[in-house]
BADRENSE-766449 format. One record per residue (C-alpha): residue number from 1; x, y, z. Coordinates in steps of 0.25 Angstrom, whole numbers, plus 2048, in hexadecimal, padded with zeros to 3 digits. Last residue first. Example, Ala and Ser with C-alpha at 12.3 -4.5 7.8 and 13.67 -1.06 7.14 Angstrom:
BEGIN
(pt 2, (837, 7FC, 81D))
(pt 1, (831, 7EE, 81F))
This chain:
BEGIN
(pt 181, (B7C, 971, 980))
(pt 180, (B71, 96D, 976))
(pt 179, (B63, 974, 976))
(pt 178, (B58, 96B, 973))
(pt 177, (B4E, 970, 968))
(pt 176, (B41, 968, 968))
(pt 175, (B39, 973, 970))
(pt 174, (B3C, 97D, 964))
(pt 173, (B39, 98B, 966))
(pt 172, (B3D, 992, 959))
(pt 171, (B40, 9A1, 95C))
(pt 170, (B40, 9AA, 950))
(pt 169, (B4D, 9B1, 94E))
(pt 168, (B4E, 9BD, 945))
(pt 167, (B5A, 9BC, 93C))
(pt 166, (B61, 9C9, 937))
(pt 165, (B5B, 9D7, 936))
(pt 164, (B5F, 9D8, 928))
(pt 163, (B57, 9CB, 924))
(pt 162, (B5F, 9C2, 91B))
(pt 161, (B6A, 9C0, 925))
(pt 160, (B78, 9BA, 924))
(pt 159, (B81, 9B7, 930))
(pt 158, (B90, 9B5, 930))
(pt 157, (B96, 9AD, 93C))
(pt 156, (BA1, 9AF, 946))
(pt 155, (BA0, 9A5, 951))
(pt 154, (BA5, 9A1, 95F))
(pt 153, (B9E, 99A, 96A))
(pt 152, (BA8, 98F, 96C))
(pt 151, (B9D, 985, 96F))
(pt 150, (B95, 988, 962))
(pt 149, (B8D, 994, 960))
(pt 148, (B7E, 995, 95E))
(pt 147, (B74, 996, 952))
(pt 146, (B65, 992, 953))
(pt 145, (B5B, 98B, 94B))
(pt 144, (B4D, 989, 946))
(pt 143, (B4C, 98A, 937))
(pt 142, (B42, 996, 933))
(pt 141, (B4D, 99B, 929))
(pt 140, (B57, 992, 925))
(pt 139, (B64, 990, 92D))
(pt 138, (B70, 995, 925))
(pt 137, (B7E, 98F, 927))
(pt 136, (B8C, 994, 923))
(pt 135, (B98, 98C, 928))
(pt 134, (BA6, 992, 926))
(pt 133, (BAA, 992, 935))
(pt 132, (BA3, 987, 93C))
(pt 131, (B94, 984, 93E))
(pt 130, (B8D, 979, 947))
(pt 129, (B80, 976, 941))
(pt 128, (B77, 971, 94C))
(pt 127, (B6B, 968, 94A))
(pt 126, (B5D, 969, 94F))
(pt 125, (B52, 95E, 94C))
(pt 124, (B55, 953, 942))
(pt 123, (B48, 94C, 942))
(pt 122, (B40, 959, 944))
(pt 121, (B47, 960, 938))
(pt 120, (B52, 96A, 93B))
(pt 119, (B54, 974, 945))
(pt 118, (B61, 97C, 945))
(pt 117, (B6C, 97E, 94F))
(pt 116, (B76, 987, 949))
(pt 115, (B84, 986, 94F))
(pt 114, (B90, 98F, 94F))
(pt 113, (B9F, 98F, 94E))
(pt 112, (BAA, 999, 94D))
(pt 111, (BAE, 9A1, 940))
(pt 110, (BA8, 9A4, 933))
(pt 109, (B9A, 99E, 935))
(pt 108, (B90, 9A2, 92B))
(pt 107, (B83, 9A3, 931))
(pt 106, (B75, 9A3, 92B))
(pt 105, (B67, 9A4, 931))
(pt 104, (B5C, 9A3, 927))
(pt 103, (B50, 9AD, 927))
(pt 102, (B43, 9AD, 92F))
(pt 101, (B4B, 9A8, 93B))
(pt 100, (B49, 99C, 944))
(pt 99, (B4D, 99A, 953))
(pt 98, (B52, 990, 95D))
(pt 97, (B59, 998, 968))
(pt 96, (B68, 997, 969))
(pt 95, (B6B, 9A4, 963))
(pt 94, (B65, 9AB, 970))
(pt 93, (B6D, 9A2, 979))
(pt 92, (B7A, 9A5, 971))
(pt 91, (B78, 9B4, 972))
(pt 90, (B76, 9B3, 981))
(pt 89, (B83, 9AB, 982))
(pt 88, (B8A, 9B4, 979))
(pt 87, (B87, 9C1, 981))
(pt 86, (B92, 9C9, 97C))
(pt 85, (B9A, 9C1, 971))
(pt 84, (BA8, 9BE, 976))
(pt 83, (BA4, 9AF, 978))
(pt 82, (BA1, 9AE, 969))
(pt 81, (B98, 9B3, 95F))
(pt 80, (B9B, 9BB, 952))
(pt 79, (B90, 9BE, 948))
(pt 78, (B93, 9C4, 93A))
(pt 77, (B89, 9CB, 931))
(pt 76, (B80, 9C9, 925))
(pt 75, (B75, 9D1, 91E))
(pt 74, (B6C, 9CF, 912))
(pt 73, (B6C, 9C0, 910))
(pt 72, (B64, 9BB, 904))
(pt 71, (B69, 9AC, 903))
(pt 70, (B71, 9AB, 8F7))
(pt 69, (B76, 9B9, 8F6))
(pt 68, (B78, 9BA, 905))
(pt 67, (B80, 9AD, 905))
(pt 66, (B89, 9B2, 8FA))
(pt 65, (B8B, 9BF, 901))
(pt 64, (B8F, 9B9, 90E))
(pt 63, (B99, 9AF, 907))
(pt 62, (B9F, 9BB, 8FF))
(pt 61, (BA0, 9C4, 90B))
(pt 60, (BA6, 9B9, 914))
(pt 59, (BB3, 9C1, 917))
(pt 58, (BAC, 9CE, 917))
(pt 57, (BA2, 9C9, 921))
(pt 56, (BAD, 9C4, 92A))
(pt 55, (BB4, 9D2, 929))
(pt 54, (BA7, 9D9, 92C))
(pt 53, (BA7, 9D1, 939))
(pt 52, (BB5, 9D5, 93C))
(pt 51, (BB1, 9E4, 93B))
(pt 50, (BA5, 9E2, 944))
(pt 49, (BAF, 9DC, 94E))
(pt 48, (BB0, 9CD, 950))
(pt 47, (BB0, 9C6, 95D))
(pt 46, (BB1, 9B7, 959))
(pt 45, (BBF, 9B9, 953))
(pt 44, (BC5, 9AC, 94F))
(pt 43, (BC0, 9AC, 940))
(pt 42, (BC2, 9BB, 940))
(pt 41, (BD2, 9BA, 942))
(pt 40, (BD2, 9AE, 938))
(pt 39, (BCC, 9B7, 92D))
(pt 38, (BC0, 9B0, 927))
(pt 37, (BC2, 9A9, 91A))
(pt 36, (BC5, 99C, 921))
(pt 35, (BB6, 99A, 924))
(pt 34, (BB3, 998, 915))
(pt 33, (BA4, 997, 915))
(pt 32, (B9B, 98B, 915))
(pt 31, (B8D, 989, 912))
(pt 30, (B81, 983, 91A))
(pt 29, (B73, 987, 917))
(pt 28, (B68, 981, 920))
(pt 27, (B5C, 97C, 917))
(pt 26, (B5A, 970, 921))
(pt 25, (B5E, 965, 918))
(pt 24, (B69, 96E, 913))
(pt 23, (B6F, 96E, 922))
(pt 22, (B72, 95F, 921))
(pt 21, (B78, 960, 913))
(pt 20, (B81, 96C, 917))
(pt 19, (B86, 965, 924))
(pt 18, (B89, 958, 91C))
(pt 17, (B90, 960, 911))
(pt 16, (B98, 968, 91C))
(pt 15, (B9D, 95C, 924))
(pt 14, (B96, 958, 931))
(pt 13, (B89, 954, 936))
(pt 12, (B88, 950, 945))
(pt 11, (B7D, 947, 94A))
(pt 10, (B7A, 94B, 959))
(pt 9, (B6C, 945, 957))
(pt 8, (B63, 94F, 95C))
(pt 7, (B6C, 95B, 959))
(pt 6, (B70, 958, 94B))
(pt 5, (B7E, 95E, 94B))
(pt 4, (B83, 964, 93E))
(pt 3, (B91, 968, 93B))
(pt 2, (B96, 974, 934))
(pt 1, (BA5, 975, 930))
């Protein structure tokens, strides 16, 4: 279940409907997939082979094609990250730079947990969206954000793209952003 933390006040927003209503104010799509559809062996395997990634895509084929039809996605893949991932700390350091894209950035979390950090209006500042299995989120194009892992550093997510080359990150230097430990 997704939860939101407003970074400058530590206010926590819980409950799918409350999360959805908050995110709607910023044009952030929030939907749910049935995380229990995924084979238990895959839910606990954060070092998936290419064949296992294909199994994840087949499991969620209906949901992926539905999103693609509604939002214009052309390609999709599965990303797995964990302590087993080579150079995980370097990858996370790269991820944790505020940026924007010319297209939306969407992730469907099918196992593990992750966080999108998104810039809202000046009065709200940045907020974290803590994501769990079954949470689907799409950050609109040109919205400053970054994605990272939670403390356990384990995630399996489906990513969808409009551009066949994937997302291109445009750095967004923001002196108002304060990195939290």
